[in-house]
N, CA, C and O atoms as a Tripos MOL2 file, in Angstrom:
@<TRIPOS>MOLECULE
protein
  268   267    67     0     0
PROTEIN
NO_CHARGES

@<TRIPOS>ATOM
      1 N          84.3640  136.2350  158.2480 N.3       1 MET1
      2 CA         83.4960  136.6190  159.3470 C.3       1 MET1
      3 C          84.2430  136.4290  160.6560 C.2       1 MET1
      4 O          85.0520  135.5150  160.8160 O.2       1 MET1
      5 N          83.9490  137.3040  161.5610 N.am      2 ASP2
      6 CA         84.5520  137.2620  162.8870 C.3       2 ASP2
      7 C          83.9290  136.1290  163.7120 C.2       2 ASP2
      8 O          82.8190  135.6820  163.4230 O.2       2 ASP2
      9 N          84.6440  135.6750  164.7300 N.am      3 GLY3
     10 CA         84.1490  134.5920  165.5800 C.3       3 GLY3
     11 C          82.8590  134.9310  166.3040 C.2       3 GLY3
     12 O          82.0330  134.0530  166.5540 O.2       3 GLY3
     13 N          82.6810  136.2160  166.6460 N.am      4 SER4
     14 CA         81.4520  136.5990  167.3490 C.3       4 SER4
     15 C          80.2290  136.5010  166.4360 C.2       4 SER4
     16 O          79.1300  136.1970  166.9010 O.2       4 SER4
     17 N          80.4130  136.7560  165.1490 N.am      5 TYR5
     18 CA         79.3010  136.6050  164.2090 C.3       5 TYR5
     19 C          78.8850  135.1430  164.0930 C.2       5 TYR5
     20 O          77.6970  134.8190  164.0750 O.2       5 TYR5
     21 N          79.8880  134.2640  164.0130 N.am      6 TRP6
     22 CA         79.5920  132.8310  163.9540 C.3       6 TRP6
     23 C          78.8950  132.3740  165.2330 C.2       6 TRP6
     24 O          77.9750  131.5580  165.1890 O.2       6 TRP6
     25 N          79.3370  132.9010  166.3620 N.am      7 ALA7
     26 CA         78.7170  132.5310  167.6410 C.3       7 ALA7
     27 C          77.2600  132.9810  167.6900 C.2       7 ALA7
     28 O          76.3970  132.2440  168.1670 O.2       7 ALA7
     29 N          76.9830  134.1810  167.2000 N.am      8 MET8
     30 CA         75.5940  134.6590  167.1810 C.3       8 MET8
     31 C          74.7470  133.8170  166.2400 C.2       8 MET8
     32 O          73.6050  133.4890  166.5600 O.2       8 MET8
     33 N          75.2950  133.4650  165.0840 N.am      9 LEU9
     34 CA         74.5690  132.6340  164.1270 C.3       9 LEU9
     35 C          74.2770  131.2600  164.7130 C.2       9 LEU9
     36 O          73.1460  130.7810  164.6390 O.2       9 LEU9
     37 N          75.2880  130.6230  165.2950 N.am     10 LEU10
     38 CA         75.0980  129.3000  165.8760 C.3      10 LEU10
     39 C          74.1620  129.3450  167.0830 C.2      10 LEU10
     40 O          73.3730  128.4230  167.2910 O.2      10 LEU10
     41 N          74.2470  130.4120  167.8790 N.am     11 GLY11
     42 CA         73.3310  130.5610  169.0050 C.3      11 GLY11
     43 C          71.8920  130.7160  168.5500 C.2      11 GLY11
     44 O          70.9790  130.1590  169.1610 O.2      11 GLY11
     45 N          71.6870  131.4670  167.4830 N.am     12 THR12
     46 CA         70.3450  131.6270  166.9290 C.3      12 THR12
     47 C          69.8060  130.2990  166.4060 C.2      12 THR12
     48 O          68.6380  129.9700  166.6170 O.2      12 THR12
     49 N          70.6560  129.5410  165.7260 N.am     13 LEU13
     50 CA         70.2350  128.2370  165.2220 C.3      13 LEU13
     51 C          69.9400  127.2640  166.3670 C.2      13 LEU13
     52 O          69.0020  126.4720  166.2810 O.2      13 LEU13
     53 N          70.7360  127.3220  167.4330 N.am     14 ALA14
     54 CA         70.4880  126.4530  168.5860 C.3      14 ALA14
     55 C          69.1500  126.7900  169.2290 C.2      14 ALA14
     56 O          68.3770  125.8930  169.5680 O.2      14 ALA14
     57 N          68.8750  128.0850  169.3980 N.am     15 LEU15
     58 CA         67.6050  128.4930  169.9890 C.3      15 LEU15
     59 C          66.4280  128.0690  169.1190 C.2      15 LEU15
     60 O          65.4190  127.5860  169.6330 O.2      15 LEU15
     61 N          66.5500  128.2460  167.8120 N.am     16 ALA16
     62 CA         65.4760  127.8270  166.9040 C.3      16 ALA16
     63 C          65.2720  126.3160  166.9580 C.2      16 ALA16
     64 O          64.1400  125.8360  166.8880 O.2      16 ALA16
     65 N          66.3610  125.5730  167.0810 N.am     17 SER17
     66 CA         66.2670  124.1180  167.1710 C.3      17 SER17
     67 C          65.5360  123.7040  168.4470 C.2      17 SER17
     68 O          64.6910  122.8090  168.4160 O.2      17 SER17
     69 N          65.8610  124.3540  169.5690 N.am     18 TRP18
     70 CA         65.1910  124.0180  170.8340 C.3      18 TRP18
     71 C          63.7090  124.4170  170.8060 C.2      18 TRP18
     72 O          62.8660  123.7320  171.3850 O.2      18 TRP18
     73 N          63.4030  125.5240  170.1320 N.am     19 MET19
     74 CA         62.0000  125.9180  170.0120 C.3      19 MET19
     75 C          61.2240  124.9080  169.1730 C.2      19 MET19
     76 O          60.0880  124.5670  169.5040 O.2      19 MET19
     77 N          61.8290  124.4300  168.0940 N.am     20 ALA20
     78 CA         61.1770  123.4190  167.2590 C.3      20 ALA20
     79 C          61.0080  122.1090  168.0320 C.2      20 ALA20
     80 O          59.9890  121.4340  167.8920 O.2      20 ALA20
     81 N          62.0050  121.7470  168.8490 N.am     21 ALA21
     82 CA         61.8860  120.5390  169.6610 C.3      21 ALA21
     83 C          60.7290  120.6740  170.6480 C.2      21 ALA21
     84 O          59.9860  119.7180  170.8690 O.2      21 ALA21
     85 N          60.5770  121.8440  171.2340 N.am     22 GLY22
     86 CA         59.4540  122.0820  172.1390 C.3      22 GLY22
     87 C          58.1200  121.9980  171.4250 C.2      22 GLY22
     88 O          57.1480  121.4800  171.9740 O.2      22 GLY22
     89 N          58.0690  122.5060  170.2000 N.am     23 LEU23
     90 CA         56.8410  122.4210  169.4130 C.3      23 LEU23
     91 C          56.4780  120.9700  169.1250 C.2      23 LEU23
     92 O          55.3150  120.5850  169.2480 O.2      23 LEU23
     93 N          57.4580  120.1660  168.7440 N.am     24 PHE24
     94 CA         57.1920  118.7490  168.5020 C.3      24 PHE24
     95 C          56.7750  118.0330  169.7820 C.2      24 PHE24
     96 O          55.9480  117.1220  169.7400 O.2      24 PHE24
     97 N          57.3420  118.4390  170.9210 N.am     25 ALA25
     98 CA         56.9470  117.8260  172.1950 C.3      25 ALA25
     99 C          55.5000  118.1630  172.5230 C.2      25 ALA25
    100 O          54.7630  117.3050  173.0090 O.2      25 ALA25
    101 N          55.0820  119.3980  172.2660 N.am     26 VAL26
    102 CA         53.6920  119.7870  172.5130 C.3      26 VAL26
    103 C          52.7570  119.0350  171.5900 C.2      26 VAL26
    104 O          51.7000  118.5730  172.0200 O.2      26 VAL26
    105 N          53.1330  118.9050  170.3250 N.am     27 ILE27
    106 CA         52.3010  118.1560  169.3770 C.3      27 ILE27
    107 C          52.1930  116.7030  169.8120 C.2      27 ILE27
    108 O          51.1170  116.1080  169.7380 O.2      27 ILE27
    109 N          53.3100  116.1250  170.2680 N.am     28 GLY28
    110 CA         53.2970  114.7440  170.7400 C.3      28 GLY28
    111 C          52.4100  114.5710  171.9660 C.2      28 GLY28
    112 O          51.7180  113.5600  172.0900 O.2      28 GLY28
    113 N          52.4230  115.5470  172.8740 N.am     29 THR29
    114 CA         51.5720  115.4840  174.0630 C.3      29 THR29
    115 C          50.1040  115.5670  173.6810 C.2      29 THR29
    116 O          49.2620  114.8870  174.2670 O.2      29 THR29
    117 N          49.8010  116.4040  172.6960 N.am     30 ARG30
    118 CA         48.4170  116.5280  172.2300 C.3      30 ARG30
    119 C          47.9270  115.2100  171.6410 C.2      30 ARG30
    120 O          46.7950  114.7960  171.8880 O.2      30 ARG30
    121 N          48.7850  114.5550  170.8620 N.am     31 GLN31
    122 CA         48.4150  113.2640  170.2830 C.3      31 GLN31
    123 C          48.2820  112.2070  171.3670 C.2      31 GLN31
    124 O          47.4250  111.3270  171.2840 O.2      31 GLN31
    125 N          49.1270  112.2960  172.3810 N.am     32 GLU32
    126 CA         49.0680  111.3290  173.4760 C.3      32 GLU32
    127 C          47.7480  111.4410  174.2240 C.2      32 GLU32
    128 O          47.1720  110.4310  174.6300 O.2      32 GLU32
    129 N          47.2740  112.6490  174.4060 N.am     33 ILE33
    130 CA         46.0030  112.8550  175.0990 C.3      33 ILE33
    131 C          44.8540  112.3080  174.2630 C.2      33 ILE33
    132 O          43.9420  111.6790  174.7980 O.2      33 ILE33
    133 N          44.8920  112.5410  172.9650 N.am     34 ARG34
    134 CA         43.7950  112.1040  172.0940 C.3      34 ARG34
    135 C          43.7710  110.5950  171.8830 C.2      34 ARG34
    136 O          42.7100  109.9760  171.9620 O.2      34 ARG34
    137 N          44.9240  110.0010  171.6170 N.am     35 ARG35
    138 CA         44.9710  108.5970  171.2140 C.3      35 ARG35
    139 C          45.4760  107.6580  172.3040 C.2      35 ARG35
    140 O          45.3860  106.4390  172.1550 O.2      35 ARG35
    141 N          45.9940  108.1890  173.3680 N.am     36 GLY36
    142 CA         46.5050  107.3410  174.4270 C.3      36 GLY36
    143 C          47.9730  106.9980  174.3000 C.2      36 GLY36
    144 O          48.4970  106.2410  175.1170 O.2      36 GLY36
    145 N          48.6520  107.5310  173.2980 N.am     37 GLY37
    146 CA         50.0780  107.2670  173.1360 C.3      37 GLY37
    147 C          50.6860  108.2330  172.1350 C.2      37 GLY37
    148 O          50.0920  108.5080  171.0930 O.2      37 GLY37
    149 N          51.8530  108.7440  172.4440 N.am     38 ALA38
    150 CA         52.5280  109.6790  171.5470 C.3      38 ALA38
    151 C          53.1080  108.9200  170.3510 C.2      38 ALA38
    152 O          53.4820  107.7530  170.4640 O.2      38 ALA38
    153 N          53.1730  109.5850  169.2320 N.am     39 SER39
    154 CA         53.7350  108.9410  168.0520 C.3      39 SER39
    155 C          55.2530  108.8560  168.1770 C.2      39 SER39
    156 O          55.8910  109.7440  168.7410 O.2      39 SER39
    157 N          55.8060  107.8040  167.6590 N.am     40 ARG40
    158 CA         57.2490  107.5810  167.7410 C.3      40 ARG40
    159 C          58.0090  108.6410  166.9420 C.2      40 ARG40
    160 O          59.1000  109.0540  167.3350 O.2      40 ARG40
    161 N          57.4390  109.0740  165.8340 N.am     41 GLY41
    162 CA         58.0830  110.0890  165.0060 C.3      41 GLY41
    163 C          58.2290  111.4180  165.7210 C.2      41 GLY41
    164 O          59.2530  112.0900  165.6020 O.2      41 GLY41
    165 N          57.1970  111.7920  166.4650 N.am     42 SER42
    166 CA         57.2450  113.0430  167.2150 C.3      42 SER42
    167 C          58.3130  112.9890  168.3010 C.2      42 SER42
    168 O          59.0260  113.9670  168.5290 O.2      42 SER42
    169 N          58.4200  111.8490  168.9660 N.am     43 GLU43
    170 CA         59.4460  111.6940  169.9990 C.3      43 GLU43
    171 C          60.8450  111.7680  169.4010 C.2      43 GLU43
    172 O          61.7290  112.4130  169.9660 O.2      43 GLU43
    173 N          61.0510  111.1160  168.2670 N.am     44 LEU44
    174 CA         62.3670  111.1130  167.6310 C.3      44 LEU44
    175 C          62.7480  112.4970  167.1110 C.2      44 LEU44
    176 O          63.8980  112.9130  167.2440 O.2      44 LEU44
    177 N          61.7870  113.2120  166.5180 N.am     45 MET45
    178 CA         62.0660  114.5570  166.0260 C.3      45 MET45
    179 C          62.4240  115.4910  167.1670 C.2      45 MET45
    180 O          63.3560  116.2870  167.0540 O.2      45 MET45
    181 N          61.6890  115.3970  168.2630 N.am     46 SER46
    182 CA         61.9720  116.2400  169.4160 C.3      46 SER46
    183 C          63.3630  115.9570  169.9690 C.2      46 SER46
    184 O          64.1150  116.8840  170.2720 O.2      46 SER46
    185 N          63.7040  114.6850  170.0990 N.am     47 LEU47
    186 CA         65.0240  114.3020  170.5930 C.3      47 LEU47
    187 C          66.1310  114.7450  169.6410 C.2      47 LEU47
    188 O          67.1650  115.2460  170.0810 O.2      47 LEU47
    189 N          65.9190  114.5630  168.3480 N.am     48 ALA48
    190 CA         66.9290  114.9450  167.3560 C.3      48 ALA48
    191 C          67.1560  116.4560  167.3490 C.2      48 ALA48
    192 O          68.2990  116.9100  167.3070 O.2      48 ALA48
    193 N          66.0830  117.2280  167.3900 N.am     49 LEU49
    194 CA         66.2250  118.6840  167.3820 C.3      49 LEU49
    195 C          66.8890  119.1920  168.6610 C.2      49 LEU49
    196 O          67.6870  120.1280  168.6170 O.2      49 LEU49
    197 N          66.5640  118.5850  169.7860 N.am     50 ALA50
    198 CA         67.2200  118.9720  171.0370 C.3      50 ALA50
    199 C          68.7090  118.6360  170.9870 C.2      50 ALA50
    200 O          69.5420  119.4140  171.4510 O.2      50 ALA50
    201 N          69.0400  117.4800  170.4250 N.am     51 GLY51
    202 CA         70.4410  117.1040  170.2850 C.3      51 GLY51
    203 C          71.2120  118.0430  169.3710 C.2      51 GLY51
    204 O          72.3480  118.4140  169.6670 O.2      51 GLY51
    205 N          70.5940  118.4250  168.2620 N.am     52 VAL52
    206 CA         71.2250  119.3750  167.3520 C.3      52 VAL52
    207 C          71.4500  120.7070  168.0560 C.2      52 VAL52
    208 O          72.4880  121.3400  167.8650 O.2      52 VAL52
    209 N          70.4880  121.1380  168.8660 N.am     53 GLY53
    210 CA         70.6450  122.3790  169.6180 C.3      53 GLY53
    211 C          71.8100  122.3240  170.5830 C.2      53 GLY53
    212 O          72.5540  123.2950  170.7200 O.2      53 GLY53
    213 N          71.9740  121.1970  171.2530 N.am     54 VAL54
    214 CA         73.0970  121.0440  172.1870 C.3      54 VAL54
    215 C          74.4260  121.0740  171.4330 C.2      54 VAL54
    216 O          75.3770  121.7210  171.8730 O.2      54 VAL54
    217 N          74.4920  120.3810  170.3080 N.am     55 ILE55
    218 CA         75.7240  120.3720  169.5110 C.3      55 ILE55
    219 C          76.0630  121.7730  169.0180 C.2      55 ILE55
    220 O          77.2240  122.1820  169.0630 O.2      55 ILE55
    221 N          75.0610  122.5100  168.5480 N.am     56 LEU56
    222 CA         75.2960  123.8790  168.0910 C.3      56 LEU56
    223 C          75.7570  124.7740  169.2330 C.2      56 LEU56
    224 O          76.6240  125.6260  169.0380 O.2      56 LEU56
    225 N          75.1890  124.5910  170.4240 N.am     57 ALA57
    226 CA         75.6040  125.3970  171.5710 C.3      57 ALA57
    227 C          77.0450  125.1000  171.9590 C.2      57 ALA57
    228 O          77.7880  126.0110  172.3270 O.2      57 ALA57
    229 N          77.4480  123.8360  171.8810 N.am     58 ILE58
    230 CA         78.8350  123.4740  172.1930 C.3      58 ILE58
    231 C          79.7910  124.0830  171.1720 C.2      58 ILE58
    232 O          80.8390  124.6160  171.5380 O.2      58 ILE58
    233 N          79.4320  124.0050  169.8960 N.am     59 ILE59
    234 CA         80.2730  124.6000  168.8520 C.3      59 ILE59
    235 C          80.3420  126.1150  169.0320 C.2      59 ILE59
    236 O          81.4040  126.7100  168.8540 O.2      59 ILE59
    237 N          79.2210  126.7430  169.3840 N.am     60 MET60
    238 CA         79.2050  128.1850  169.6130 C.3      60 MET60
    239 C          80.1360  128.5500  170.7530 C.2      60 MET60
    240 O          80.8910  129.5170  170.6530 O.2      60 MET60
    241 N          80.0920  127.7870  171.8390 N.am     61 THR61
    242 CA         80.9520  128.0600  172.9860 C.3      61 THR61
    243 C          82.4220  127.8920  172.6090 C.2      61 THR61
    244 O          83.2620  128.7100  172.9840 O.2      61 THR61
    245 N          82.7240  126.8390  171.8750 N.am     62 ALA62
    246 CA         84.0990  126.6200  171.4460 C.3      62 ALA62
    247 C          84.5780  127.7480  170.5340 C.2      62 ALA62
    248 O          85.7310  128.1710  170.6150 O.2      62 ALA62
    249 N          83.6990  128.2260  169.6760 N.am     63 GLY63
    250 CA         84.0520  129.3450  168.7970 C.3      63 GLY63
    251 C          84.3280  130.6210  169.5660 C.2      63 GLY63
    252 O          85.2220  131.3840  169.1980 O.2      63 GLY63
    253 N          83.5890  130.8630  170.6130 N.am     64 MET64
    254 CA         83.8090  132.0650  171.4230 C.3      64 MET64
    255 C          85.1120  131.9560  172.2030 C.2      64 MET64
    256 O          85.8440  132.9380  172.3340 O.2      64 MET64
    257 N          85.4030  130.7760  172.7180 N.am     65 VAL65
    258 CA         86.6180  130.5850  173.5050 C.3      65 VAL65
    259 C          87.8710  130.6770  172.6150 C.2      65 VAL65
    260 O          88.8840  131.2560  173.0070 O.2      65 VAL65
    261 N          87.7790  130.1030  171.4330 N.am     66 LEU66
    262 CA         88.9520  130.0580  170.5560 C.3      66 LEU66
    263 C          89.1720  131.3260  169.7490 C.2      66 LEU66
    264 O          90.2520  131.5150  169.1900 O.2      66 LEU66
    265 N          88.1850  132.1900  169.6740 N.am     67 SER67
    266 CA         88.3810  133.4130  168.8600 C.3      67 SER67
    267 C          88.9580  134.5610  169.6580 C.2      67 SER67
    268 O          89.1760  135.6440  169.1140 O.2      67 SER67
@<TRIPOS>BOND
     1     1     2 1
     2     2     3 1
     3     3     4 2
     4     3     5 am
     5     5     6 1
     6     6     7 1
     7     7     8 2
     8     7     9 am
     9     9    10 1
    10    10    11 1
    11    11    12 2
    12    11    13 am
    13    13    14 1
    14    14    15 1
    15    15    16 2
    16    15    17 am
    17    17    18 1
    18    18    19 1
    19    19    20 2
    20    19    21 am
    21    21    22 1
    22    22    23 1
    23    23    24 2
    24    23    25 am
    25    25    26 1
    26    26    27 1
    27    27    28 2
    28    27    29 am
    29    29    30 1
    30    30    31 1
    31    31    32 2
    32    31    33 am
    33    33    34 1
    34    34    35 1
    35    35    36 2
    36    35    37 am
    37    37    38 1
    38    38    39 1
    39    39    40 2
    40    39    41 am
    41    41    42 1
    42    42    43 1
    43    43    44 2
    44    43    45 am
    45    45    46 1
    46    46    47 1
    47    47    48 2
    48    47    49 am
    49    49    50 1
    50    50    51 1
    51    51    52 2
    52    51    53 am
    53    53    54 1
    54    54    55 1
    55    55    56 2
    56    55    57 am
    57    57    58 1
    58    58    59 1
    59    59    60 2
    60    59    61 am
    61    61    62 1
    62    62    63 1
    63    63    64 2
    64    63    65 am
    65    65    66 1
    66    66    67 1
    67    67    68 2
    68    67    69 am
    69    69    70 1
    70    70    71 1
    71    71    72 2
    72    71    73 am
    73    73    74 1
    74    74    75 1
    75    75    76 2
    76    75    77 am
    77    77    78 1
    78    78    79 1
    79    79    80 2
    80    79    81 am
    81    81    82 1
    82    82    83 1
    83    83    84 2
    84    83    85 am
    85    85    86 1
    86    86    87 1
    87    87    88 2
    88    87    89 am
    89    89    90 1
    90    90    91 1
    91    91    92 2
    92    91    93 am
    93    93    94 1
    94    94    95 1
    95    95    96 2
    96    95    97 am
    97    97    98 1
    98    98    99 1
    99    99   100 2
   100    99   101 am
   101   101   102 1
   102   102   103 1
   103   103   104 2
   104   103   105 am
   105   105   106 1
   106   106   107 1
   107   107   108 2
   108   107   109 am
   109   109   110 1
   110   110   111 1
   111   111   112 2
   112   111   113 am
   113   113   114 1
   114   114   115 1
   115   115   116 2
   116   115   117 am
   117   117   118 1
   118   118   119 1
   119   119   120 2
   120   119   121 am
   121   121   122 1
   122   122   123 1
   123   123   124 2
   124   123   125 am
   125   125   126 1
   126   126   127 1
   127   127   128 2
   128   127   129 am
   129   129   130 1
   130   130   131 1
   131   131   132 2
   132   131   133 am
   133   133   134 1
   134   134   135 1
   135   135   136 2
   136   135   137 am
   137   137   138 1
   138   138   139 1
   139   139   140 2
   140   139   141 am
   141   141   142 1
   142   142   143 1
   143   143   144 2
   144   143   145 am
   145   145   146 1
   146   146   147 1
   147   147   148 2
   148   147   149 am
   149   149   150 1
   150   150   151 1
   151   151   152 2
   152   151   153 am
   153   153   154 1
   154   154   155 1
   155   155   156 2
   156   155   157 am
   157   157   158 1
   158   158   159 1
   159   159   160 2
   160   159   161 am
   161   161   162 1
   162   162   163 1
   163   163   164 2
   164   163   165 am
   165   165   166 1
   166   166   167 1
   167   167   168 2
   168   167   169 am
   169   169   170 1
   170   170   171 1
   171   171   172 2
   172   171   173 am
   173   173   174 1
   174   174   175 1
   175   175   176 2
   176   175   177 am
   177   177   178 1
   178   178   179 1
   179   179   180 2
   180   179   181 am
   181   181   182 1
   182   182   183 1
   183   183   184 2
   184   183   185 am
   185   185   186 1
   186   186   187 1
   187   187   188 2
   188   187   189 am
   189   189   190 1
   190   190   191 1
   191   191   192 2
   192   191   193 am
   193   193   194 1
   194   194   195 1
   195   195   196 2
   196   195   197 am
   197   197   198 1
   198   198   199 1
   199   199   200 2
   200   199   201 am
   201   201   202 1
   202   202   203 1
   203   203   204 2
   204   203   205 am
   205   205   206 1
   206   206   207 1
   207   207   208 2
   208   207   209 am
   209   209   210 1
   210   210   211 1
   211   211   212 2
   212   211   213 am
   213   213   214 1
   214   214   215 1
   215   215   216 2
   216   215   217 am
   217   217   218 1
   218   218   219 1
   219   219   220 2
   220   219   221 am
   221   221   222 1
   222   222   223 1
   223   223   224 2
   224   223   225 am
   225   225   226 1
   226   226   227 1
   227   227   228 2
   228   227   229 am
   229   229   230 1
   230   230   231 1
   231   231   232 2
   232   231   233 am
   233   233   234 1
   234   234   235 1
   235   235   236 2
   236   235   237 am
   237   237   238 1
   238   238   239 1
   239   239   240 2
   240   239   241 am
   241   241   242 1
   242   242   243 1
   243   243   244 2
   244   243   245 am
   245   245   246 1
   246   246   247 1
   247   247   248 2
   248   247   249 am
   249   249   250 1
   250   250   251 1
   251   251   252 2
   252   251   253 am
   253   253   254 1
   254   254   255 1
   255   255   256 2
   256   255   257 am
   257   257   258 1
   258   258   259 1
   259   259   260 2
   260   259   261 am
   261   261   262 1
   262   262   263 1
   263   263   264 2
   264   263   265 am
   265   265   266 1
   266   266   267 1
   267   267   268 2
@<TRIPOS>SUBSTRUCTURE
     1 MET1         2 RESIDUE 1 A MET
     2 ASP2         6 RESIDUE 1 A ASP
     3 GLY3        10 RESIDUE 1 A GLY
     4 SER4        14 RESIDUE 1 A SER
     5 TYR5        18 RESIDUE 1 A TYR
     6 TRP6        22 RESIDUE 1 A TRP
     7 ALA7        26 RESIDUE 1 A ALA
     8 MET8        30 RESIDUE 1 A MET
     9 LEU9        34 RESIDUE 1 A LEU
    10 LEU10       38 RESIDUE 1 A LEU
    11 GLY11       42 RESIDUE 1 A GLY
    12 THR12       46 RESIDUE 1 A THR
    13 LEU13       50 RESIDUE 1 A LEU
    14 ALA14       54 RESIDUE 1 A ALA
    15 LEU15       58 RESIDUE 1 A LEU
    16 ALA16       62 RESIDUE 1 A ALA
    17 SER17       66 RESIDUE 1 A SER
    18 TRP18       70 RESIDUE 1 A TRP
    19 MET19       74 RESIDUE 1 A MET
    20 ALA20       78 RESIDUE 1 A ALA
    21 ALA21       82 RESIDUE 1 A ALA
    22 GLY22       86 RESIDUE 1 A GLY
    23 LEU23       90 RESIDUE 1 A LEU
    24 PHE24       94 RESIDUE 1 A PHE
    25 ALA25       98 RESIDUE 1 A ALA
    26 VAL26      102 RESIDUE 1 A VAL
    27 ILE27      106 RESIDUE 1 A ILE
    28 GLY28      110 RESIDUE 1 A GLY
    29 THR29      114 RESIDUE 1 A THR
    30 ARG30      118 RESIDUE 1 A ARG
    31 GLN31      122 RESIDUE 1 A GLN
    32 GLU32      126 RESIDUE 1 A GLU
    33 ILE33      130 RESIDUE 1 A ILE
    34 ARG34      134 RESIDUE 1 A ARG
    35 ARG35      138 RESIDUE 1 A ARG
    36 GLY36      142 RESIDUE 1 A GLY
    37 GLY37      146 RESIDUE 1 A GLY
    38 ALA38      150 RESIDUE 1 A ALA
    39 SER39      154 RESIDUE 1 A SER
    40 ARG40      158 RESIDUE 1 A ARG
    41 GLY41      162 RESIDUE 1 A GLY
    42 SER42      166 RESIDUE 1 A SER
    43 GLU43      170 RESIDUE 1 A GLU
    44 LEU44      174 RESIDUE 1 A LEU
    45 MET45      178 RESIDUE 1 A MET
    46 SER46      182 RESIDUE 1 A SER
    47 LEU47      186 RESIDUE 1 A LEU
    48 ALA48      190 RESIDUE 1 A ALA
    49 LEU49      194 RESIDUE 1 A LEU
    50 ALA50      198 RESIDUE 1 A ALA
    51 GLY51      202 RESIDUE 1 A GLY
    52 VAL52      206 RESIDUE 1 A VAL
    53 GLY53      210 RESIDUE 1 A GLY
    54 VAL54      214 RESIDUE 1 A VAL
    55 ILE55      218 RESIDUE 1 A ILE
    56 LEU56      222 RESIDUE 1 A LEU
    57 ALA57      226 RESIDUE 1 A ALA
    58 ILE58      230 RESIDUE 1 A ILE
    59 ILE59      234 RESIDUE 1 A ILE
    60 MET60      238 RESIDUE 1 A MET
    61 THR61      242 RESIDUE 1 A THR
    62 ALA62      246 RESIDUE 1 A ALA
    63 GLY63      250 RESIDUE 1 A GLY
    64 MET64      254 RESIDUE 1 A MET
    65 VAL65      258 RESIDUE 1 A VAL
    66 LEU66      262 RESIDUE 1 A LEU
    67 SER67      266 RESIDUE 1 A SER
């Protein structure tokens, strides 16, 4: 596969990861409103997915530069 295909794949995965992180953040906010505090699991999932998205974006950028 060409480097541009890998970049598109990694970019798509990064975007999906950030969308999932946003979904977990919204769910955590909803729980915070109902119970008075967000669940620790929701916070960790949101942070982990956002981190994975950043890592994928960095790898995608490196792939575009090096190809």
